[in-house]
N, C-alpha and C positions, 0 to 999 in steps of 0.2 A: 433639686432641679425641677423647674417648672415642667409640667406635662406638655407644654407647647414648644419646648426647646427640642430641636432635632439635632442629633449627632451628625455633624458634617465633616467630610474629608476634603481638605483643600489639596488640589493636585500639585500645588507648589511645594507641599510637604512630602510628596511621594518621590522616592529615589528611583530613578530609571535603572532597569536591569536589562542586559542582553540575554537573548534566548541561548541556552546551552544545548548542544546536540549530542545525542548518543551516536547517531549516524545521520549526517547531514545529506539532504534535507528531508529525510524520511521519518526519523524517529527523534523527537525532542525530549530532553530531560524535563521533569516537572509537569508533564502533560500526558494526555491519553492518546494513544495511536490504535487504530483498528486495522486489523489485517483480515480481509474477508474474501470469500470465494466459495465455489461449489464444493461439495464433498469429493475427496479424492484428487483434487487439483494441485495439491502440494503445499498448502498453507503451513501445516505443521512441520513438514520437512524443511521449508524455508526458515521458519522461526527457530527450530532446533539447531540448524546449521549456523544461523546468525549467533545464537547463544553460545555455541561451541567456539566460534571465532572470538567473541567478546570475552569469554572466559580466559583466553590466552592473550588478550590485548590486541586483537586484530579486527579488521573490518573488511567487508567485501570491496574489492576494487581499489584497495589502498595498501601500499607496501609498508608505509611507516607504522611502527608499533606504538601503542600507548599502554597505560597501566591496565592490567586485567581487572575485571569487575566481578562482584558476586551477583548471582542471579537467583531469583525465586521462580520456579516453574511449576504451575498447578495444572494438572490435567484431569478431566473427568471421563476421558474416553480411552486412554491407553494405559496398559499396565506398566508400572515402573521397572520391574525386573526383566520382563520379556520383550518390551517394546522401546520404552524411553531410554533406558541405560544402554542397550545395544546400539541404538541410533546415535547417541552421544559419543560412544566409543568409536563408532565408525567415522564420525565427524572429527575425531581426534580432539575432543573437548577435555578441558581440565575439570573433571567431574567433582573435584573437591570444592569448586566455586559455584556449583549448581545445586540448589537445595529445594526441598519440598516441605510445605507445612503439612504435618500429619493430620489428615482429616478422616482417617479410617473409622474413628468412633463417632465423631460429630461432623456432619457436612459443613463445608466452608461457604460463606457468602461474602459479598463485597462489604457488608456492614459489620463483619466479624472483627472484633478487636485483636484477634490473633494475627491479622495481616500487619497491622501497625507494629505490634510487638515483635513480629518476625523481622520486619525491616530494620528496627532498632537493634535487634539481636545480631543479625547477619551483616548489617550495613549494605544491603543489596541496592544496586543502582538500576536494576531492571526487574520488573515483575511481569510475568506472562500468565494469562488465564485462558485455558483452552478446553472447551469453547466458552465464550463469555456467558451464554445463556444458562450454563450450569451453576453460575455463582450469583444469580439474582435472588435466590431464596424461594421457598415453596409458595409463598403467598403473593408473589409479584406477578402481575399480568404483563407479559412482554410487549403487548400492544397498547398499553395505557401510558401515555406520555408523562402524566404527572408522577406516576410510580417510577418510571425509568429515570426521570430527572433526579429524583431524590436519591435513588440508589447510586447512580453514576457520579453524583455530586460528592459523595463520601470518598470514593476511590480517587476522584480528581483532586480533592483537597489533600489527601494523603500524598499523592504524587508531587504536588506543589510544596508541601511542608518539608519533605525529605529529599527533594530535588532528584527523584528517581523517575525513570521512564516506565510507563505502564502500557503494555501491549495486550489488547483484547482480541482474541481470534474468534471470528464470527462466520456462521454459515450464511449462504445466500438463499433468498426465496426463489420460487419458480417463475418469476415474472420475466421471462426471456424477452430480450429486445427493448426493455425499458431502461431508463436512466440508472446509472450505477448507484446513485444516492438512494434509490427506492428499492434496490435489490437486496439490501441487508435484512436479515430476519428480524421481525418485530418493529417497534416504533422507529420512525425517522429520527427520533431524539438520540438514538445511538450515534447516528451519523453526525448530528448537530454538536454533541458534546466533545467529539474527538477533534483534535487540532490537525491530525494527519490521518488520512484513510488510504490504505493500500489494497489494491485488487490483485489477487493471484489467480491466474487462469491459464488453461492449456492453450497453446498456440494452435490454431486450426491447421490441420494437415501435417502437423509436426507432433507426433504422439508423445515424444519424450521431452519436448521443450515447453517450459512454463514461462510466463512473463509476469512481472510485477509492475503495475501501473499505479502511479499516485493520482487518485481521483479527488483528493482534497488536501490543501495545505493552507492553513491560516497564518502561518508564521514565516514563510519564505516562498520564493517561486517554486512551482511544482517541479519535482525532480524528473529526470529522464526515465522512460520505461526501461527496465533492465530484465535480464532473463537468466534462467538456469536450466541445466539438463538433468532430468530425473529419470534414471533407468535402473530398475531392480534395486530401489532404495539407494542407488549411488548418486550422489549430489555433485554436480560440476557447475561452478559459476561461469556465466557467459559474459555478463556485463551489459552495456547499452544494447537495446534491441529495438529495431524499427517496426513497431506495431502500435496502432491506436487503441484506446479503450473501447470504442465502438466495435472495432474488429474483434476484440477479445470477447465482448459480451454477446455479440451476434453471430459468432462463429464464422466470420468472413476472413479468409486468409489474405495476407499481404500479396501473395503470389497472384491470386486471381484478380486483385485490384490492379496490380501492375500490368497484367495481361490485357485487362480491359482498357487501361490507359494507353498502352502501346497500340492496340487496335484502333482506338479513337484517333490518336495523333497520326498514325500511318494513313488512315482513311482520309482525314482532312487534308493532309499534305500531298496525297496522291491525286486528289481532285482539284487542288489549288496549288499554285507555285509557292505561295506564302499565305499565312493565315494569322489574323490578329490574336495575340496571346490572350487578351482579355476574354475573347469569345471562346477560346479553347478551355479556359478555366471555367467559364459559365457552363459549357456543354459537359465538362467533366463533373461539375457539381451536381448537375441533373442526374448523372449516373452514379452518384455517391462516391466519386473519385476526388480526393483532396488535391489542393494545389501542390502540396509537397510531393505527392506521388507523381504528378505530371512533370514537375521539375526534375525528378529523378529519371523519368523516362526520356525527357529532353536531353539529358546528359548521356544516357546509355545509347540513344539513337543518333548521337552526334549531330544534333540540330543546332543551328545558329540562330541568334536573335538579333534583329536590327531595328532601328527606330526611324520612322518616316513621319515627319511632322511631330505630332504629339502621341502617335500610336506605335506600340511595339508589335513586331511581327515575328513569327517563327518560320524558318525555311530549312529544308534539307540541304546539307552541304553537298 
């Protein structure tokens, strides 16, 4: 073949495939999902309880059962006998379906051939690495994009080849108040290579409640924020939870936002018989109050809306 001939892939020859989901729309098969959050916020508890359900063919928020799956769970932070196994037993997992690659003699990294061999041997459909930083290898600089891309490319290709879901658990950095994409530890490329990114954080002023917000989804519309109660290692699924990513990251409670919204609306409608809804939204935005929160307050305060010409107004009943 001439050196000038380039190997070309014609899209007409590519067969389209639908995305398969381990848990729609949060965790896809054949792709990488990152679960990130600050230490102690419940990332591992969430993932272990998810693994427990999947080992029995169950999912959060879904009554119908499916086939149980095999899972590989690697942890560099918790003891298997005194921490991981008791947590799985408490979550009523089928522990026969949850396995660990023995790395007691030789540390495991994402480029290790043992991972692929283990997937073939166990037919695992879910791989969990907790925390992801522990499996990069000794010589990899977590902040160098070119090194991170090469490492994560290997695990991504493995996920695609065996149609298994890969969940990487990552810690957050200390950049409080910044965008969620830049709060992950190390290079932004971690965020870039994942098709789905989930943020696990404590709900402000609710010490036992954690929320899971999807902050990235390249494969489907972003899922609803969902919550769980974590008290003395007791895990209780809540389901859909009304809180934004900004509120989670910045430590602003939904309650305080609602109170601000109520005060704003009451003040405007006490001074005026009616008020343009557009201007209420604008004033709320200046105070960091979302339109959704204002609409909820409108309902709770029994406010009516009417249209005059092309303008909508709010008025107390």
